[in-house]
C-alpha positions in Angstrom: -250.6 40.6 -140.4 -248.1 42.7 -138.6 -248.9 45.9 -136.7 -247.1 49.2 -136.4 -244.4 49.8 -133.8 -243.5 52.8 -131.7 -240.8 54.9 -133.3 -237.9 56.4 -131.3 -239.4 60.0 -131.5 -242.8 58.7 -130.4 -241.4 56.8 -127.5 -239.5 60.0 -126.4 -242.9 61.7 -126.0 -244.5 58.7 -124.2 -241.7 57.4 -121.9 -242.2 59.8 -119.0 -246.0 58.9 -118.7 -245.5 55.1 -118.8 -245.4 53.5 -115.4 -243.3 50.5 -114.4 -240.1 51.3 -116.5 -237.9 52.5 -113.7 -234.8 50.5 -112.9 -234.8 48.1 -109.9 -232.2 45.9 -108.3 -232.4 43.4 -111.2 -232.8 45.9 -114.0 -235.9 47.5 -115.5 -239.1 46.1 -114.0 -240.9 46.1 -117.3 -240.4 47.2 -121.0 -243.1 49.8 -121.6 -242.1 50.3 -125.3 -242.5 46.6 -126.0 -245.8 46.6 -124.2 -247.0 49.4 -126.5 -245.8 47.5 -129.5 -247.7 44.4 -128.3 -251.0 46.4 -128.0 -250.5 47.9 -131.5 -249.8 44.5 -133.0 -253.0 43.2 -131.3 -255.2 46.1 -132.5 -254.3 46.0 -136.2 -255.3 42.4 -137.1 -257.8 42.0 -134.3 -256.0 39.0 -133.0 -256.7 37.2 -129.7 -254.5 37.8 -126.7 -253.1 34.3 -127.1 -252.0 35.0 -130.6 -249.3 37.5 -129.5 -245.9 36.1 -130.6 -244.2 35.1 -127.3 -240.7 35.3 -128.7 -241.3 39.0 -129.6 -243.5 40.3 -126.8 -243.3 37.7 -123.9 -246.2 35.8 -122.3 -249.5 37.1 -123.5 -251.0 36.6 -119.9 -248.5 39.2 -118.6 -249.5 41.7 -121.3 -253.2 41.1 -120.8 -253.0 41.6 -117.1 -251.0 44.8 -117.5 -253.5 46.2 -120.0 -256.3 45.6 -117.5 -254.3 47.2 -114.7 -253.7 50.3 -116.9 -257.4 50.5 -117.7 -258.3 50.5 -114.0 -255.6 52.9 -113.1 -256.5 55.4 -115.9 -253.1 55.3 -117.4 -254.4 55.7 -121.0 -256.4 58.7 -119.9 -253.4 60.4 -118.4 -251.3 59.7 -121.5 -254.0 61.0 -123.8 -254.4 64.2 -121.8 -250.7 64.7 -121.9 -250.2 64.4 -125.7 -253.5 66.0 -126.7 -252.8 69.2 -124.8 -252.8 71.7 -127.7 -255.8 71.1 -130.0 -256.6 73.5 -132.8 -259.8 75.2 -131.5 -260.6 77.2 -134.6 -263.5 74.8 -134.9 -264.7 71.5 -133.5 -266.7 68.7 -135.1 -268.9 66.3 -133.2 -270.4 63.0 -134.6 -270.9 59.3 -133.9 -270.3 56.1 -135.7 -271.8 52.6 -135.1 -269.5 49.7 -134.5 -270.8 46.2 -135.0 -270.3 43.9 -132.1 -269.7 40.1 -132.2 -271.9 37.8 -130.2 -269.1 37.1 -127.7 -269.0 40.8 -126.7 -272.3 40.3 -124.8 -272.7 38.6 -121.5 -270.9 40.7 -118.9 -272.0 39.4 -115.6 -272.6 40.5 -112.0 -271.6 44.0 -111.0 -270.3 44.6 -114.5 -273.9 45.2 -115.6 -275.8 44.2 -118.7 -275.6 45.2 -122.3 -276.8 48.7 -121.7 -274.2 49.3 -119.0 -271.5 48.1 -121.3 -272.6 50.3 -124.2 -274.1 47.6 -126.3 -277.5 47.6 -127.9 -279.5 46.8 -131.0 -280.2 49.3 -133.8 -281.3 49.0 -137.4 -277.6 48.0 -138.2 -277.7 45.1 -135.7 -276.0 44.5 -132.4 -273.4 47.1 -131.7 -271.9 50.0 -129.9 -271.6 53.7 -130.8 -268.5 55.8 -130.6 -269.3 59.5 -130.0 -266.4 61.8 -130.5 -265.2 65.5 -130.8 -262.3 66.4 -133.1 -260.4 69.6 -133.5 -259.8 71.6 -136.7 -257.0 69.2 -137.7 -259.2 66.1 -137.3 -257.5 65.0 -134.1 -259.6 63.6 -131.2 -260.4 65.8 -128.3 -263.0 63.8 -126.4 -264.9 60.6 -126.9 -267.5 58.4 -125.2 -269.3 55.1 -125.8 -273.0 54.4 -126.0 -275.3 51.5 -127.1 -275.9 51.1 -130.8 -279.4 52.6 -130.7 -278.5 55.7 -128.7 -279.4 59.0 -130.3 -276.4 61.2 -131.1 -277.7 64.1 -129.0 -277.6 62.2 -125.8 -273.9 62.6 -124.9 -273.3 65.6 -127.2 -273.8 68.3 -124.5 -271.4 66.7 -122.1 -268.8 66.1 -124.8 -268.8 69.8 -125.8 -269.2 71.4 -122.4 -266.1 73.3 -121.4 -264.6 73.3 -124.9 -264.6 76.9 -126.3 -264.2 77.0 -130.1 -265.1 79.6 -132.8 -267.5 77.2 -134.4 -268.9 73.8 -133.5 -269.9 71.5 -136.5 -272.5 68.7 -136.2 -275.1 67.1 -138.4 -278.8 67.5 -137.9 -279.0 64.5 -135.6 -277.5 66.9 -133.0 -279.9 69.7 -133.7 -281.3 70.5 -130.2 -281.8 73.7 -128.3 -279.7 72.3 -125.4 -276.6 71.9 -127.5 -277.1 75.2 -129.3 -277.4 77.0 -125.9 -274.1 75.4 -124.6 -272.2 76.4 -127.7 -273.5 79.9 -127.6 -272.8 80.3 -123.9 -269.2 79.2 -124.6 -268.8 81.9 -127.2 -269.1 79.7 -130.3 -271.3 79.5 -133.3 -273.3 76.3 -133.9 -273.0 75.1 -137.4 -275.8 72.5 -137.4 -278.4 72.0 -140.1 -281.9 72.3 -138.6 -284.2 69.3 -138.3 -286.9 69.2 -141.0 -289.7 69.3 -138.3 -288.4 72.5 -136.7 -290.9 75.3 -136.8 -288.1 77.8 -137.2 -285.5 76.7 -139.8 -282.4 78.6 -138.5 -279.5 79.5 -140.8 -276.1 77.9 -140.6 -272.7 78.4 -142.3 -272.9 76.0 -145.3 -269.2 76.6 -146.2 -268.0 75.9 -142.7 -270.2 72.8 -142.5 -268.1 71.1 -145.2 -265.2 70.9 -142.7 -267.0 68.0 -141.1 -264.7 65.8 -143.2 -262.3 66.0 -140.2 -264.4 63.8 -137.9 -265.3 61.4 -140.8 -261.6 61.0 -141.5 -261.0 60.3 -137.7 -263.5 57.5 -137.7 -262.0 56.1 -140.9 -258.5 56.0 -139.2 -259.9 54.4 -136.1 -261.5 51.6 -138.2 -258.2 50.8 -139.9 -257.6 48.9 -136.6 -259.8 45.9 -136.9 -260.1 45.5 -133.2 -262.0 48.8 -133.2 -263.8 48.3 -136.5 -265.5 45.3 -134.9 -266.0 45.0 -131.1 -265.1 41.7 -129.4 -264.6 43.1 -125.8 -267.3 42.4 -123.3 -266.5 45.4 -121.1 -266.9 49.0 -122.5 -263.7 50.1 -120.6 -261.6 47.5 -122.3 -262.9 48.4 -125.8 -262.5 52.1 -125.0 -258.9 51.4 -124.0 -258.0 50.5 -127.6 -259.8 53.6 -128.9 -257.7 55.7 -126.5 -254.5 53.9 -127.6 -255.3 54.6 -131.3 -256.1 58.3 -130.5 -252.8 58.6 -128.7 -250.9 57.3 -131.7 -252.8 59.8 -134.0 -251.6 62.7 -131.8 -247.9 61.6 -131.8 -247.9 60.5 -135.5 
């Protein structure tokens, strides 16, 4: 199964942020566009690194090492910040989705930490990880974070929304907490969050605006079209998050 490739107009937006493409004495040091194509090919069918066609992308070991270097250097973060610089802040939606993890995703050793440190845990759905995200009014990603599968949605919600000023912030009742309400109100927004059933005071919320939560559900659906994200195989959270950032970058420049 083949993956998508970077179009000319997309590469025009990415080129200046991609390191290693400047010309040296023996020509360009690396082909950043082919590297992006290799990662997109890898993400769509959830292939192993060694399955990359060498005649098309070069030795898989070279691509793998470069990907890990980009993770450590924060290259994907810088590219995402550059392309996602003009979100539609009419409203924001926050939610989370559980990703099942294969058995080989466990077992990070030494200083890398255990399952909890690598955003892995057991929930009713089994062994997995949770993607927490915020999208804008167009359904484009603004921020995201990883947590273990059993993590409550409210745990990272305050940090994800802090500093983002929108007219309304949409979330389901799993995020109904005073701490989140207070941050949204302090930032000049209106929380559109159904109250938990055990609340003494059942606050009102905008039922019509709440229907716009389709945006974040659509974002998760697009992420999961890439089978490497729909199922987690990476031991390290940073490596798995790298493919989420790559997919998010491609959504912004689509």
